[in-house]
Each structure stands twice: as C-alpha cells, then as structure tokens.
N, C-alpha and C positions, 0 to 999 in steps of 0.2 A: 935888287930888292927881292924879286920873286925867282926862282930857280925853274923856269918853264924849259931850259934846254935839257933837264934830266928827262922829260917825256918825248924827246925827238925819237927814240927808237920806238916808242908806242905809237906815234904819229905816223911813222915809216910803215910800221905794222899794219894799221888801220887804212893807210892809203893802198898798200897793196892788196889787203884783203877785200876791199871794196873794188878795186879795178879789175881783179881776177873774173869775178861773174859778169861784170859789164862788157869786158872784152870776150869772154867766151860766147855771149848772146850776139853781141854787134859783129864780130870779125865775119862770122858764117853769113850773115845778112848781106855783106857786101861781096863776099867771093863765091858763095853757092849760086847756081844758075836757076833763074826763076822762069819755070816752063808751066803755064797753066793750061789746063784742058780737062776734058771728061776722065781720060784716065788718072790723072793726078787727083781729081776730086771724089774718085770711088773709093770705097772703104776696101781695106785691103786685108785677106782673111788667108794668109798663108800661101799666097799664089794661087787659092782656089776663086773661080768666080763665085762673088756673094750670090746666095739666093734669098729670095724673100727680103724683108725689111730688115735693116741692120739694126734698128732700135727696137730691141726685143726685151722683154722682161725676163730679168733672171729670178730663180727660186729663191726664196729666203735662206733655204738650206745653205747655199754657198757662203752667204754672209754669216751664217751662226758658225759655220765650220771655221771661216776667218776670224771669227771672233774669240772661239775658243782655243785657236793657235796663238792668238795674239795675248790672251791672258795666260797660257802657260809660257809664252816667251818673256812677258814682263814679270812673272814670278821668278824666272830664272835671273833676270836683272837686278830684282831686289834681294834675291837669297844670296847672290855671289859675295857682295861685299860684306854681308853678315859672316859668310862661312870664313872669310878672310880674317874678320876680327873678332872671331868667337871667343877666343881666349880672354880678351880684354873688356867684353862686354857683361858678363855676368848671368845671374840667374833671370832677372827681370827680362832681359833682351831675349833669352831663351824661350821664356813664357810668350812673349810678344810674338816670336816667329812661330810657336805653335798654334797660336790663335790665327795668324794669318794664313798659315798653311790649313788649318782646319776650315777657314772662311772660304779659300780657294777650291778645297776639295768638295765643300757642299756646293758651291757654283758648278765645278765639273761635273758632279753626280746630277745635279738639276739638268745642266744641258745635256747629258748623257742620256737622262729618261725621257726628255723631249724630243730625241732624235737629231741633235746638232751634230754628233760625230758620224752620223751616216750621210754617205755622198750622194747615194742614189735612192730610188723609190722602194727599195726592198723592205723596210719597215712597214709600210702600208700593206704590202703584198703579204709579208709575213702574218699582221694581223687578221687579213681576210683567209689567209689559209688555217689559221689557228681556230678561227670562227666555224670555217668549212668543217674542219675535222672534229670539234665539239659537236656540231648539228649532226654529222654523219653517227658519231658515236651514240648520241642520244636517239637517232632513228634506228641504228642497229640493235640497241638495248630494248626499244619498245617493240621491235618486230620479233624479239626473241620471246617476250613475255606473251 
C-alpha cells in the first residue's frame, strides 16, 4: 500500500547522524580517567599559575572588534553566492547588492568612528594628546602677544 521501504536509506543516514555525536560524547566518559583534585579544578592559563581572580571583566572593545569581524564575514558569505549567479540575476539584484553593501559600509564607518576597530587604549590617549597639543598652542599664542 505505502512505499515506506523507499525511505530506508534516509532512516539509516538519520540513525548514523544521531549516533555519531552520542558516541563521541559517551565513549570518552567511559574510557577517560577521572581524577579530581585541586589541580584539576584550578583554571589553566597556558601553563602559568593564575594570578588573582579568574572571573574578570573584559572590555567591551573586544566584543566590538569581534562583531565587526563577524559582520565582515557574514558580508562575504552573502556576497559569494550573488557573485556566482551575477549573470542570471539582472539589474534589480545588482541594485539590491549595492544597497546591502552601502548599509554595511555605513555600519563599518559608524563602528570605526566609535573606535571598534581599535584593539588597545590608544584612541583615548590620542584624544588627550590632541587636547594637550591644542592647549599648548593656545598658551604659546597667548604668550607671544
């Protein structure tokens, strides 16, 4: 009546794809040695003894840098299939991609102006140095007159 046997290969594939992660997590649980102690519970920092609290706050700068990288990566993922099928898509798709790139460039410029592409504290130091230079120029000009 029903042709369920035509789905046998799919069922085998489904069974194998479900069993691989299950086996990957369960086999080491039985094979790996379990030794608990203070050394096992200590945080590991590249072989160096940890100093201070290991739960520290990271600056938002690191997350912003990662977000800018992710946006650039996602842009590439979306543009690659478009570039492959460019000949078949026509003018409307070309205009859509121009709008897409424009939006991404606006976001990138905004992140750049906010300092998301800077990894260290240098932008704040640069701003202070500029302010000091401008104050020094004002003082120099007023002392000349």
